[in-house]
All heavy atoms as a GROMACS GRO file, in nm:
protein
  633
    1MET      N    1   5.595   3.577   1.340
    1MET     CA    2   5.453   3.564   1.366
    1MET      C    3   5.388   3.491   1.247
    1MET      O    4   5.427   3.509   1.133
    1MET     CB    5   5.391   3.702   1.386
    1MET     CG    6   5.244   3.699   1.420
    1MET     SD    7   5.167   3.862   1.434
    1MET     CE    8   5.183   3.888   1.609
    2ASN      N    9   5.290   3.414   1.275
    2ASN     CA   10   5.215   3.339   1.175
    2ASN      C   11   5.147   3.436   1.078
    2ASN      O   12   5.095   3.540   1.118
    2ASN     CB   13   5.111   3.254   1.249
    2ASN     CG   14   5.029   3.168   1.158
    2ASN    OD1   15   4.985   3.212   1.054
    2ASN    ND2   16   5.007   3.046   1.199
    3GLU      N   17   5.146   3.401   0.951
    3GLU     CA   18   5.088   3.489   0.848
    3GLU      C   19   4.940   3.516   0.873
    3GLU      O   20   4.891   3.627   0.851
    3GLU     CB   21   5.108   3.426   0.710
    3GLU     CG   22   5.067   3.516   0.596
    3GLU     CD   23   5.095   3.456   0.460
    3GLU    OE1   24   5.149   3.344   0.453
    3GLU    OE2   25   5.063   3.522   0.360
    4ARG      N   26   4.868   3.414   0.921
    4ARG     CA   27   4.726   3.433   0.952
    4ARG      C   28   4.707   3.537   1.062
    4ARG      O   29   4.618   3.622   1.055
    4ARG     CB   30   4.662   3.301   0.994
    4ARG     CG   31   4.632   3.210   0.878
    4ARG     CD   32   4.574   3.078   0.919
    4ARG     NE   33   4.486   3.084   1.033
    4ARG     CZ   34   4.456   2.979   1.109
    4ARG    NH1   35   4.508   2.861   1.083
    4ARG    NH2   36   4.374   2.991   1.211
    5TYR      N   37   4.789   3.528   1.166
    5TYR     CA   38   4.776   3.624   1.276
    5TYR      C   39   4.816   3.765   1.233
    5TYR      O   40   4.758   3.863   1.279
    5TYR     CB   41   4.858   3.578   1.397
    5TYR     CG   42   4.802   3.454   1.462
    5TYR    CD1   43   4.874   3.335   1.462
    5TYR    CD2   44   4.675   3.454   1.520
    5TYR    CE1   45   4.821   3.221   1.520
    5TYR    CE2   46   4.621   3.341   1.577
    5TYR     CZ   47   4.695   3.224   1.577
    5TYR     OH   48   4.643   3.112   1.634
    6GLU      N   49   4.915   3.774   1.147
    6GLU     CA   50   4.954   3.904   1.094
    6GLU      C   51   4.839   3.966   1.016
    6GLU      O   52   4.811   4.086   1.028
    6GLU     CB   53   5.078   3.892   1.006
    6GLU     CG   54   5.205   3.866   1.082
    6GLU     CD   55   5.324   3.848   0.990
    6GLU    OE1   56   5.312   3.870   0.868
    6GLU    OE2   57   5.431   3.811   1.042
    7MET      N   58   4.772   3.882   0.936
    7MET     CA   59   4.660   3.932   0.857
    7MET      C   60   4.545   3.974   0.948
    7MET      O   61   4.481   4.078   0.926
    7MET     CB   62   4.614   3.827   0.755
    7MET     CG   63   4.511   3.879   0.656
    7MET     SD   64   4.468   3.760   0.528
    7MET     CE   65   4.610   3.774   0.422
    8LEU      N   66   4.517   3.895   1.051
    8LEU     CA   67   4.411   3.932   1.146
    8LEU      C   68   4.444   4.063   1.216
    8LEU      O   69   4.355   4.147   1.236
    8LEU     CB   70   4.394   3.821   1.250
    8LEU     CG   71   4.306   3.704   1.212
    8LEU    CD1   72   4.308   3.599   1.322
    8LEU    CD2   73   4.164   3.749   1.183
    9ASP      N   74   4.570   4.080   1.252
    9ASP     CA   75   4.612   4.204   1.317
    9ASP      C   76   4.593   4.323   1.222
    9ASP      O   77   4.545   4.430   1.263
    9ASP     CB   78   4.757   4.193   1.362
    9ASP     CG   79   4.800   4.310   1.449
    9ASP    OD1   80   4.723   4.346   1.540
    9ASP    OD2   81   4.909   4.363   1.424
   10TYR      N   82   4.628   4.303   1.097
   10TYR     CA   83   4.610   4.409   0.997
   10TYR      C   84   4.462   4.441   0.978
   10TYR      O   85   4.423   4.558   0.971
   10TYR     CB   86   4.675   4.367   0.865
   10TYR     CG   87   4.666   4.471   0.756
   10TYR    CD1   88   4.722   4.596   0.774
   10TYR    CD2   89   4.602   4.443   0.636
   10TYR    CE1   90   4.712   4.693   0.676
   10TYR    CE2   91   4.593   4.539   0.537
   10TYR     CZ   92   4.649   4.663   0.557
   10TYR     OH   93   4.639   4.759   0.459
   11MET      N   94   4.378   4.337   0.975
   11MET     CA   95   4.234   4.358   0.960
   11MET      C   96   4.178   4.434   1.081
   11MET      O   97   4.094   4.522   1.066
   11MET     CB   98   4.163   4.224   0.942
   11MET     CG   99   4.194   4.157   0.809
   11MET     SD  100   4.137   3.987   0.799
   11MET     CE  101   3.960   4.008   0.810
   12ARG      N  102   4.226   4.401   1.200
   12ARG     CA  103   4.182   4.470   1.321
   12ARG      C  104   4.224   4.617   1.315
   12ARG      O  105   4.146   4.707   1.350
   12ARG     CB  106   4.244   4.401   1.443
   12ARG     CG  107   4.181   4.440   1.573
   12ARG     CD  108   4.233   4.352   1.688
   12ARG     NE  109   4.204   4.212   1.668
   12ARG     CZ  110   4.297   4.117   1.646
   12ARG    NH1  111   4.424   4.147   1.643
   12ARG    NH2  112   4.262   3.992   1.630
   13THR      N  113   4.344   4.642   1.269
   13THR     CA  114   4.393   4.780   1.255
   13THR      C  115   4.308   4.857   1.155
   13THR      O  116   4.272   4.973   1.178
   13THR     CB  117   4.541   4.780   1.213
   13THR    OG1  118   4.618   4.713   1.312
   13THR    CG2  119   4.594   4.920   1.195
   14MET      N  120   4.273   4.792   1.044
   14MET     CA  121   4.188   4.857   0.944
   14MET      C  122   4.051   4.889   1.002
   14MET      O  123   3.997   4.998   0.980
   14MET     CB  124   4.174   4.770   0.819
   14MET     CG  125   4.295   4.769   0.731
   14MET     SD  126   4.265   4.679   0.578
   14MET     CE  127   4.161   4.796   0.492
   15ALA      N  128   3.994   4.795   1.076
   15ALA     CA  129   3.862   4.817   1.135
   15ALA      C  130   3.866   4.934   1.233
   15ALA      O  131   3.774   5.018   1.236
   15ALA     CB  132   3.813   4.690   1.205
   16ASN      N  133   3.973   4.942   1.312
   16ASN     CA  134   3.988   5.055   1.403
   16ASN      C  135   4.003   5.186   1.326
   16ASN      O  136   3.950   5.290   1.368
   16ASN     CB  137   4.107   5.034   1.496
   16ASN     CG  138   4.082   4.924   1.597
   16ASN    OD1  139   3.969   4.890   1.630
   16ASN    ND2  140   4.190   4.865   1.646
   17GLY      N  141   4.075   5.181   1.216
   17GLY     CA  142   4.091   5.300   1.132
   17GLY      C  143   3.959   5.346   1.073
   17GLY      O  144   3.931   5.466   1.066
   18ILE      N  145   3.877   5.252   1.031
   18ILE     CA  146   3.745   5.284   0.977
   18ILE      C  147   3.662   5.354   1.084
   18ILE      O  148   3.598   5.457   1.057
   18ILE     CB  149   3.674   5.158   0.925
   18ILE    CG1  150   3.746   5.105   0.800
   18ILE    CG2  151   3.526   5.184   0.897
   18ILE    CD1  152   3.706   4.964   0.760
   19ALA      N  153   3.664   5.300   1.204
   19ALA     CA  154   3.587   5.362   1.314
   19ALA      C  155   3.638   5.503   1.342
   19ALA      O  156   3.558   5.595   1.366
   19ALA     CB  157   3.598   5.275   1.439
   20ALA      N  158   3.769   5.523   1.335
   20ALA     CA  159   3.826   5.656   1.360
   20ALA      C  160   3.786   5.754   1.251
   20ALA      O  161   3.750   5.869   1.281
   20ALA     CB  162   3.978   5.646   1.370
   21VAL      N  163   3.790   5.711   1.126
   21VAL     CA  164   3.751   5.800   1.015
   21VAL      C  165   3.604   5.838   1.028
   21VAL      O  166   3.567   5.955   1.007
   21VAL     CB  167   3.780   5.731   0.879
   21VAL    CG1  168   3.717   5.807   0.764
   21VAL    CG2  169   3.930   5.718   0.857
   22GLU      N  170   3.520   5.743   1.064
   22GLU     CA  171   3.378   5.772   1.083
   22GLU      C  172   3.356   5.868   1.200
   22GLU      O  173   3.272   5.958   1.192
   22GLU     CB  174   3.299   5.643   1.107
   22GLU     CG  175   3.277   5.560   0.982
   22GLU     CD  176   3.178   5.624   0.886
   22GLU    OE1  177   3.089   5.700   0.930
   22GLU    OE2  178   3.191   5.598   0.766
   23ALA      N  179   3.433   5.850   1.308
   23ALA     CA  180   3.420   5.939   1.424
   23ALA      C  181   3.459   6.083   1.387
   23ALA      O  182   3.393   6.178   1.429
   23ALA     CB  183   3.506   5.888   1.539
   24VAL      N  184   3.565   6.096   1.308
   24VAL     CA  185   3.606   6.230   1.263
   24VAL      C  186   3.496   6.292   1.177
   24VAL      O  187   3.461   6.409   1.194
   24VAL     CB  188   3.741   6.224   1.187
   24VAL    CG1  189   3.769   6.355   1.116
   24VAL    CG2  190   3.854   6.188   1.282
   25ALA      N  191   3.440   6.213   1.086
   25ALA     CA  192   3.334   6.264   1.000
   25ALA      C  193   3.214   6.310   1.084
   25ALA      O  194   3.157   6.417   1.058
   25ALA     CB  195   3.292   6.157   0.899
   26ASP      N  196   3.178   6.230   1.184
   26ASP     CA  197   3.066   6.267   1.271
   26ASP      C  198   3.093   6.399   1.342
   26ASP      O  199   3.005   6.487   1.349
   26ASP     CB  200   3.040   6.158   1.375
   26ASP     CG  201   2.980   6.031   1.316
   26ASP    OD1  202   2.930   6.035   1.202
   26ASP    OD2  203   2.984   5.928   1.385
   27HIS      N  204   3.212   6.414   1.394
   27HIS     CA  205   3.247   6.536   1.467
   27HIS      C  206   3.248   6.658   1.373
   27HIS      O  207   3.197   6.765   1.410
   27HIS     CB  208   3.383   6.521   1.535
   27HIS     CG  209   3.423   6.642   1.612
   27HIS    ND1  210   3.358   6.681   1.728
   27HIS    CD2  211   3.519   6.735   1.590
   27HIS    CE1  212   3.413   6.792   1.773
   27HIS    NE2  213   3.511   6.827   1.692
   28VAL      N  214   3.302   6.640   1.255
   28VAL     CA  215   3.308   6.751   1.159
   28VAL      C  216   3.167   6.795   1.121
   28VAL      O  217   3.139   6.915   1.108
   28VAL     CB  218   3.392   6.711   1.035
   28VAL    CG1  219   3.379   6.812   0.924
   28VAL    CG2  220   3.539   6.694   1.074
   29VAL      N  221   3.076   6.700   1.106
   29VAL     CA  222   2.936   6.733   1.074
   29VAL      C  223   2.873   6.812   1.189
   29VAL      O  224   2.798   6.908   1.166
   29VAL     CB  225   2.855   6.606   1.042
   29VAL    CG1  226   2.705   6.633   1.042
   29VAL    CG2  227   2.898   6.549   0.907
   30GLU      N  228   2.903   6.774   1.312
   30GLU     CA  229   2.850   6.848   1.426
   30GLU      C  230   2.900   6.992   1.427
   30GLU      O  231   2.824   7.086   1.451
   30GLU     CB  232   2.890   6.778   1.557
   30GLU     CG  233   2.819   6.646   1.580
   30GLU     CD  234   2.870   6.574   1.704
   30GLU    OE1  235   2.946   6.635   1.783
   30GLU    OE2  236   2.834   6.457   1.722
   31VAL      N  237   3.028   7.009   1.400
   31VAL     CA  238   3.085   7.144   1.396
   31VAL      C  239   3.023   7.224   1.281
   31VAL      O  240   2.992   7.343   1.296
   31VAL     CB  241   3.239   7.139   1.384
   31VAL    CG1  242   3.297   7.278   1.362
   31VAL    CG2  243   3.300   7.074   1.508
   32ALA      N  244   3.001   7.157   1.169
   32ALA     CA  245   2.938   7.224   1.054
   32ALA      C  246   2.798   7.272   1.090
   32ALA      O  247   2.758   7.383   1.053
   32ALA     CB  248   2.933   7.131   0.934
   33ALA      N  249   2.724   7.192   1.165
   33ALA     CA  250   2.589   7.232   1.206
   33ALA      C  251   2.595   7.353   1.298
   33ALA      O  252   2.511   7.444   1.287
   33ALA     CB  253   2.520   7.115   1.275
   34GLU      N  254   2.694   7.356   1.388
   34GLU     CA  255   2.708   7.471   1.476
   34GLU      C  256   2.742   7.597   1.397
   34GLU      O  257   2.689   7.705   1.424
   34GLU     CB  258   2.817   7.443   1.580
   34GLU     CG  259   2.779   7.337   1.681
   34GLU     CD  260   2.895   7.297   1.772
   34GLU    OE1  261   3.000   7.365   1.770
   34GLU    OE2  262   2.879   7.198   1.845
   35LEU      N  263   2.830   7.583   1.299
   35LEU     CA  264   2.866   7.697   1.216
   35LEU      C  265   2.746   7.745   1.136
   35LEU      O  266   2.725   7.866   1.119
   35LEU     CB  267   2.982   7.662   1.122
   35LEU     CG  268   3.119   7.647   1.188
   35LEU    CD1  269   3.221   7.595   1.088
   35LEU    CD2  270   3.165   7.780   1.247
   36ASP      N  271   2.669   7.651   1.085
   36ASP     CA  272   2.548   7.686   1.010
   36ASP      C  273   2.452   7.765   1.099
   36ASP      O  274   2.394   7.866   1.055
   36ASP     CB  275   2.479   7.560   0.960
   36ASP     CG  276   2.451   7.564   0.811
   36ASP    OD1  277   2.476   7.667   0.747
   36ASP    OD2  278   2.403   7.461   0.759
   37ALA      N  279   2.437   7.721   1.222
   37ALA     CA  280   2.347   7.789   1.316
   37ALA      C  281   2.397   7.930   1.349
   37ALA      O  282   2.317   8.019   1.377
   37ALA     CB  283   2.333   7.708   1.444
   38ASP      N  284   2.528   7.948   1.341
   38ASP     CA  285   2.587   8.080   1.367
   38ASP      C  286   2.590   8.167   1.241
   38ASP      O  287   2.647   8.277   1.244
   38ASP     CB  288   2.730   8.066   1.421
   38ASP     CG  289   2.734   8.018   1.564
   38ASP    OD1  290   2.631   8.025   1.633
   38ASP    OD2  291   2.842   7.971   1.607
   39GLY      N  292   2.533   8.118   1.132
   39GLY     CA  293   2.528   8.196   1.009
   39GLY      C  294   2.653   8.189   0.924
   39GLY      O  295   2.670   8.267   0.831
   40GLN      N  296   2.740   8.097   0.953
   40GLN     CA  297   2.864   8.082   0.876
   40GLN      C  298   2.849   7.965   0.778
   40GLN      O  299   2.918   7.864   0.787
   40GLN     CB  300   2.981   8.059   0.971
   40GLN     CG  301   3.004   8.173   1.067
   40GLN     CD  302   3.121   8.147   1.159
   40GLN    OE1  303   3.223   8.095   1.115
   40GLN    NE2  304   3.107   8.183   1.285
   41SER      N  305   2.758   7.982   0.685
   41SER     CA  306   2.724   7.872   0.594
   41SER      C  307   2.840   7.834   0.502
   41SER      O  308   2.855   7.718   0.465
   41SER     CB  309   2.600   7.906   0.511
   41SER     OG  310   2.624   8.021   0.434
   42GLY      N  311   2.923   7.930   0.466
   42GLY     CA  312   3.038   7.897   0.380
   42GLY      C  313   3.134   7.802   0.447
   42GLY      O  314   3.177   7.702   0.389
   43ALA      N  315   3.169   7.833   0.571
   43ALA     CA  316   3.258   7.746   0.647
   43ALA      C  317   3.192   7.610   0.672
   43ALA      O  318   3.257   7.506   0.666
   43ALA     CB  319   3.298   7.811   0.779
   44ALA      N  320   3.061   7.613   0.699
   44ALA     CA  321   2.988   7.488   0.722
   44ALA      C  322   2.989   7.400   0.598
   44ALA      O  323   3.005   7.279   0.607
   44ALA     CB  324   2.844   7.519   0.765
   45ASP      N  325   2.973   7.462   0.482
   45ASP     CA  326   2.977   7.386   0.357
   45ASP      C  327   3.112   7.318   0.336
   45ASP      O  328   3.119   7.203   0.292
   45ASP     CB  329   2.946   7.477   0.237
   45ASP     CG  330   2.801   7.520   0.231
   45ASP    OD1  331   2.717   7.455   0.297
   45ASP    OD2  332   2.772   7.618   0.160
   46VAL      N  333   3.218   7.390   0.368
   46VAL     CA  334   3.353   7.332   0.356
   46VAL      C  335   3.368   7.212   0.448
   46VAL      O  336   3.420   7.107   0.408
   46VAL     CB  337   3.461   7.438   0.384
   46VAL    CG1  338   3.599   7.374   0.396
   46VAL    CG2  339   3.460   7.547   0.277
   47LEU      N  340   3.319   7.226   0.570
   47LEU     CA  341   3.330   7.115   0.664
   47LEU      C  342   3.243   6.996   0.623
   47LEU      O  343   3.282   6.881   0.641
   47LEU     CB  344   3.294   7.161   0.806
   47LEU     CG  345   3.396   7.251   0.872
   47LEU    CD1  346   3.352   7.289   1.013
   47LEU    CD2  347   3.534   7.186   0.876
   48ARG      N  348   3.127   7.023   0.567
   48ARG     CA  349   3.043   6.912   0.519
   48ARG      C  350   3.111   6.839   0.404
   48ARG      O  351   3.104   6.716   0.394
   48ARG     CB  352   2.905   6.965   0.478
   48ARG     CG  353   2.811   6.981   0.595
   48ARG     CD  354   2.668   7.006   0.548
   48ARG     NE  355   2.652   7.142   0.498
   48ARG     CZ  356   2.622   7.247   0.574
   48ARG    NH1  357   2.605   7.232   0.704
   48ARG    NH2  358   2.609   7.367   0.522
   49MET      N  359   3.181   6.913   0.320
   49MET     CA  360   3.257   6.849   0.211
   49MET      C  361   3.368   6.763   0.270
   49MET      O  362   3.392   6.650   0.225
   49MET     CB  363   3.315   6.955   0.118
   49MET     CG  364   3.388   6.896  -0.003
   49MET     SD  365   3.449   7.022  -0.120
   49MET     CE  366   3.564   7.111  -0.018
   50LEU      N  367   3.435   6.813   0.372
   50LEU     CA  368   3.539   6.736   0.439
   50LEU      C  369   3.481   6.609   0.501
   50LEU      O  370   3.540   6.500   0.488
   50LEU     CB  371   3.607   6.822   0.546
   50LEU     CG  372   3.718   6.756   0.627
   50LEU    CD1  373   3.835   6.719   0.538
   50LEU    CD2  374   3.763   6.849   0.737
   51ALA      N  375   3.367   6.622   0.565
   51ALA     CA  376   3.301   6.504   0.625
   51ALA      C  377   3.264   6.403   0.517
   51ALA      O  378   3.282   6.282   0.535
   51ALA     CB  379   3.177   6.548   0.703
   52ARG      N  380   3.214   6.451   0.405
   52ARG     CA  381   3.178   6.362   0.294
   52ARG      C  382   3.302   6.287   0.244
   52ARG      O  383   3.297   6.168   0.217
   52ARG     CB  384   3.112   6.442   0.182
   52ARG     CG  385   3.058   6.357   0.070
   52ARG     CD  386   2.975   6.436  -0.033
   52ARG     NE  387   3.027   6.568  -0.066
   52ARG     CZ  388   2.971   6.684  -0.025
   52ARG    NH1  389   2.864   6.683   0.050
   52ARG    NH2  390   3.024   6.800  -0.061
   53ASN      N  391   3.414   6.358   0.233
   53ASN     CA  392   3.539   6.293   0.192
   53ASN      C  393   3.580   6.184   0.291
   53ASN      O  394   3.628   6.077   0.249
   53ASN     CB  395   3.651   6.396   0.177
   53ASN     CG  396   3.632   6.488   0.060
   53ASN    OD1  397   3.552   6.461  -0.030
   53ASN    ND2  398   3.701   6.599   0.060
   54HIS      N  399   3.560   6.210   0.419
   54HIS     CA  400   3.591   6.108   0.519
   54HIS      C  401   3.498   5.988   0.505
   54HIS      O  402   3.541   5.873   0.520
   54HIS     CB  403   3.581   6.167   0.660
   54HIS     CG  404   3.704   6.238   0.703
   54HIS    ND1  405   3.741   6.361   0.653
   54HIS    CD2  406   3.801   6.204   0.792
   54HIS    CE1  407   3.854   6.399   0.708
   54HIS    NE2  408   3.892   6.306   0.793
   55ARG      N  409   3.372   6.012   0.476
   55ARG     CA  410   3.277   5.900   0.458
   55ARG      C  411   3.316   5.816   0.336
   55ARG      O  412   3.310   5.693   0.341
   55ARG     CB  413   3.136   5.953   0.441
   55ARG     CG  414   3.085   6.035   0.555
   55ARG     CD  415   2.995   5.958   0.647
   55ARG     NE  416   2.933   6.050   0.741
   55ARG     CZ  417   2.952   6.044   0.872
   55ARG    NH1  418   3.031   5.954   0.923
   55ARG    NH2  419   2.892   6.129   0.952
   56VAL      N  420   3.357   5.882   0.230
   56VAL     CA  421   3.402   5.809   0.110
   56VAL      C  422   3.525   5.726   0.144
   56VAL      O  423   3.534   5.609   0.105
   56VAL     CB  424   3.430   5.906  -0.008
   56VAL    CG1  425   3.502   5.837  -0.121
   56VAL    CG2  426   3.301   5.970  -0.056
   57ARG      N  427   3.618   5.785   0.217
   57ARG     CA  428   3.738   5.711   0.256
   57ARG      C  429   3.702   5.590   0.343
   57ARG      O  430   3.758   5.482   0.329
   57ARG     CB  431   3.836   5.802   0.331
   57ARG     CG  432   3.963   5.734   0.371
   57ARG     CD  433   4.042   5.687   0.249
   57ARG     NE  434   4.160   5.615   0.290
   57ARG     CZ  435   4.208   5.510   0.228
   57ARG    NH1  436   4.151   5.464   0.119
   57ARG    NH2  437   4.315   5.449   0.273
   58SER      N  438   3.604   5.608   0.430
   58SER     CA  439   3.558   5.498   0.513
   58SER      C  440   3.502   5.384   0.428
   58SER      O  441   3.532   5.266   0.452
   58SER     CB  442   3.451   5.547   0.611
   58SER     OG  443   3.396   5.439   0.682
   59LEU      N  444   3.423   5.419   0.327
   59LEU     CA  445   3.369   5.317   0.237
   59LEU      C  446   3.480   5.245   0.161
   59LEU      O  447   3.476   5.123   0.142
   59LEU     CB  448   3.269   5.379   0.139
   59LEU     CG  449   3.138   5.425   0.200
   59LEU    CD1  450   3.056   5.502   0.097
   59LEU    CD2  451   3.059   5.306   0.253
   60GLU      N  452   3.581   5.320   0.118
   60GLU     CA  453   3.695   5.258   0.049
   60GLU      C  454   3.766   5.159   0.141
   60GLU      O  455   3.801   5.048   0.100
   60GLU     CB  456   3.792   5.365   0.001
   60GLU     CG  457   3.738   5.452  -0.110
   60GLU     CD  458   3.826   5.573  -0.138
   60GLU    OE1  459   3.918   5.605  -0.059
   60GLU    OE2  460   3.800   5.638  -0.242
   61LEU      N  461   3.786   5.201   0.265
   61LEU     CA  462   3.853   5.112   0.361
   61LEU      C  463   3.767   4.989   0.391
   61LEU      O  464   3.820   4.879   0.408
   61LEU     CB  465   3.885   5.188   0.490
   61LEU     CG  466   3.995   5.292   0.480
   61LEU    CD1  467   4.001   5.376   0.608
   61LEU    CD2  468   4.130   5.226   0.454
   62GLN      N  469   3.636   5.007   0.398
   62GLN     CA  470   3.547   4.893   0.421
   62GLN      C  471   3.557   4.793   0.306
   62GLN      O  472   3.557   4.671   0.330
   62GLN     CB  473   3.403   4.941   0.437
   62GLN     CG  474   3.378   5.014   0.568
   62GLN     CD  475   3.238   5.070   0.575
   62GLN    OE1  476   3.142   5.005   0.536
   62GLN    NE2  477   3.227   5.192   0.626
   63CYS      N  478   3.567   4.842   0.184
   63CYS     CA  479   3.583   4.753   0.069
   63CYS      C  480   3.716   4.678   0.076
   63CYS      O  481   3.721   4.557   0.050
   63CYS     CB  482   3.575   4.832  -0.062
   63CYS     SG  483   3.412   4.895  -0.098
   64GLN      N  484   3.820   4.749   0.114
   64GLN     CA  485   3.951   4.685   0.127
   64GLN      C  486   3.948   4.580   0.238
   64GLN      O  487   4.005   4.470   0.222
   64GLN     CB  488   4.059   4.788   0.157
   64GLN     CG  489   4.089   4.879   0.040
   64GLN     CD  490   4.187   4.990   0.077
   64GLN    OE1  491   4.241   4.994   0.186
   64GLN    NE2  492   4.210   5.080  -0.017
   65LEU      N  493   3.880   4.610   0.347
   65LEU     CA  494   3.870   4.515   0.457
   65LEU      C  495   3.791   4.391   0.414
   65LEU      O  496   3.829   4.279   0.448
   65LEU     CB  497   3.805   4.582   0.578
   65LEU     CG  498   3.790   4.496   0.703
   65LEU    CD1  499   3.926   4.443   0.750
   65LEU    CD2  500   3.722   4.576   0.814
   66ALA      N  501   3.685   4.411   0.339
   66ALA     CA  502   3.606   4.297   0.290
   66ALA      C  503   3.690   4.208   0.199
   66ALA      O  504   3.685   4.086   0.209
   66ALA     CB  505   3.482   4.347   0.216
   67ALA      N  506   3.768   4.270   0.111
   67ALA     CA  507   3.854   4.193   0.022
   67ALA      C  508   3.960   4.118   0.102
   67ALA      O  509   3.989   4.001   0.075
   67ALA     CB  510   3.920   4.285  -0.081
   68LEU      N  511   4.015   4.184   0.201
   68LEU     CA  512   4.115   4.120   0.285
   68LEU      C  513   4.053   4.004   0.363
   68LEU      O  514   4.118   3.901   0.384
   68LEU     CB  515   4.176   4.223   0.381
   68LEU     CG  516   4.301   4.183   0.456
   68LEU    CD1  517   4.412   4.144   0.360
   68LEU    CD2  518   4.347   4.296   0.545
   69GLY      N  519   3.928   4.021   0.403
   69GLY     CA  520   3.857   3.912   0.472
   69GLY      C  521   3.846   3.789   0.382
   69GLY      O  522   3.862   3.676   0.428
   70GLY      N  523   3.819   3.811   0.255
   70GLY     CA  524   3.815   3.698   0.160
   70GLY      C  525   3.950   3.632   0.146
   70GLY      O  526   3.960   3.509   0.142
   71ASP      N  527   4.055   3.713   0.142
   71ASP     CA  528   4.190   3.659   0.135
   71ASP      C  529   4.223   3.579   0.261
   71ASP      O  530   4.288   3.475   0.255
   71ASP     CB  531   4.294   3.771   0.118
   71ASP     CG  532   4.286   3.840  -0.016
   71ASP    OD1  533   4.220   3.785  -0.108
   71ASP    OD2  534   4.344   3.949  -0.029
   72TYR      N  535   4.177   3.630   0.376
   72TYR     CA  536   4.204   3.560   0.501
   72TYR      C  537   4.135   3.423   0.502
   72TYR      O  538   4.194   3.324   0.545
   72TYR     CB  539   4.156   3.644   0.621
   72TYR     CG  540   4.169   3.569   0.750
   72TYR    CD1  541   4.293   3.553   0.811
   72TYR    CD2  542   4.058   3.510   0.811
   72TYR    CE1  543   4.306   3.482   0.929
   72TYR    CE2  544   4.071   3.438   0.928
   72TYR     CZ  545   4.195   3.425   0.986
   72TYR     OH  546   4.207   3.353   1.102
   73ILE      N  547   4.012   3.419   0.456
   73ILE     CA  548   3.940   3.291   0.451
   73ILE      C  549   4.014   3.192   0.363
   73ILE      O  550   4.032   3.076   0.399
   73ILE     CB  551   3.795   3.311   0.402
   73ILE    CG1  552   3.714   3.384   0.509
   73ILE    CG2  553   3.728   3.178   0.367
   73ILE    CD1  554   3.578   3.432   0.463
   74ALA      N  555   4.059   3.239   0.247
   74ALA     CA  556   4.134   3.151   0.156
   74ALA      C  557   4.264   3.105   0.221
   74ALA      O  558   4.300   2.986   0.211
   74ALA     CB  559   4.163   3.223   0.025
   75LEU      N  560   4.333   3.194   0.289
   75LEU     CA  561   4.458   3.158   0.356
   75LEU      C  562   4.432   3.059   0.468
   75LEU      O  563   4.505   2.960   0.483
   75LEU     CB  564   4.525   3.284   0.413
   75LEU     CG  565   4.653   3.262   0.493
   75LEU    CD1  566   4.763   3.208   0.401
   75LEU    CD2  567   4.697   3.390   0.561
   76ARG      N  568   4.326   3.082   0.542
   76ARG     CA  569   4.293   2.991   0.653
   76ARG      C  570   4.261   2.852   0.600
   76ARG      O  571   4.305   2.752   0.657
   76ARG     CB  572   4.175   3.047   0.730
   76ARG     CG  573   4.141   2.966   0.850
   76ARG     CD  574   4.036   3.033   0.935
   76ARG     NE  575   4.002   2.942   1.042
   76ARG     CZ  576   3.887   2.942   1.103
   76ARG    NH1  577   3.794   3.027   1.068
   76ARG    NH2  578   3.862   2.856   1.199
   77GLN      N  579   4.184   2.845   0.492
   77GLN     CA  580   4.150   2.715   0.436
   77GLN      C  581   4.275   2.647   0.379
   77GLN      O  582   4.292   2.527   0.394
   77GLN     CB  583   4.044   2.731   0.328
   77GLN     CG  584   3.909   2.770   0.383
   77GLN     CD  585   3.807   2.801   0.276
   77GLN    OE1  586   3.842   2.823   0.162
   77GLN    NE2  587   3.680   2.806   0.314
   78ASP      N  588   4.361   2.726   0.318
   78ASP     CA  589   4.482   2.672   0.259
   78ASP      C  590   4.575   2.617   0.367
   78ASP      O  591   4.631   2.508   0.353
   78ASP     CB  592   4.552   2.779   0.177
   78ASP     CG  593   4.668   2.723   0.094
   78ASP    OD1  594   4.651   2.612   0.039
   78ASP    OD2  595   4.772   2.791   0.085
   79THR      N  596   4.594   2.693   0.475
   79THR     CA  597   4.685   2.648   0.581
   79THR      C  598   4.627   2.536   0.664
   79THR      O  599   4.700   2.462   0.727
   79THR     CB  600   4.725   2.765   0.674
   79THR    OG1  601   4.607   2.820   0.733
   79THR    CG2  602   4.803   2.871   0.598
   80ALA      N  603   4.495   2.520   0.662
   80ALA     CA  604   4.433   2.411   0.735
   80ALA      C  605   4.427   2.284   0.652
   80ALA      O  606   4.383   2.180   0.699
   80ALA     CB  607   4.292   2.452   0.778
   81GLY      N  608   4.468   2.294   0.526
   81GLY     CA  609   4.467   2.177   0.438
   81GLY      C  610   4.332   2.144   0.379
   81GLY      O  611   4.307   2.035   0.335
   82TRP      N  612   4.243   2.243   0.378
   82TRP     CA  613   4.109   2.221   0.325
   82TRP      C  614   4.103   2.233   0.175
   82TRP      O  615   4.011   2.191   0.113
   82TRP     CB  616   4.010   2.318   0.386
   82TRP     CG  617   3.991   2.299   0.532
   82TRP    CD1  618   4.027   2.190   0.606
   82TRP    CD2  619   3.932   2.389   0.623
   82TRP    NE1  620   3.995   2.207   0.735
   82TRP    CE2  621   3.935   2.329   0.750
   82TRP    CE3  622   3.876   2.515   0.611
   82TRP    CZ2  623   3.885   2.391   0.862
   82TRP    CZ3  624   3.826   2.575   0.723
   82TRP    CH2  625   3.831   2.515   0.847
   83MET      N  626   4.199   2.299   0.116
   83MET     CA  627   4.194   2.320  -0.029
   83MET      C  628   4.300   2.239  -0.097
   83MET      O  629   4.400   2.207  -0.058
   83MET     CB  630   4.212   2.467  -0.063
   83MET     CG  631   4.092   2.547  -0.020
   83MET     SD  632   4.106   2.719  -0.070
   83MET     CE  633   4.020   2.713  -0.224
   0.00000   0.00000   0.00000
């Protein structure tokens, strides 16, 4: 497979992973709110911390995806003979 297409596939996989991590964080926050409403604030706090960790991981992945996007642009220009 062409290196550009492999990189695009990897970027697509990363973007899907970011969406999945965000979805998990959203769900965990919802469960934390339900626990809070039931008076289980300790468990809710733990879940909010878990959700926060997922959000941080999502931001890390977004940074990696942005960097990879820059690499892809450079690779595309290089393989097209623009540089």
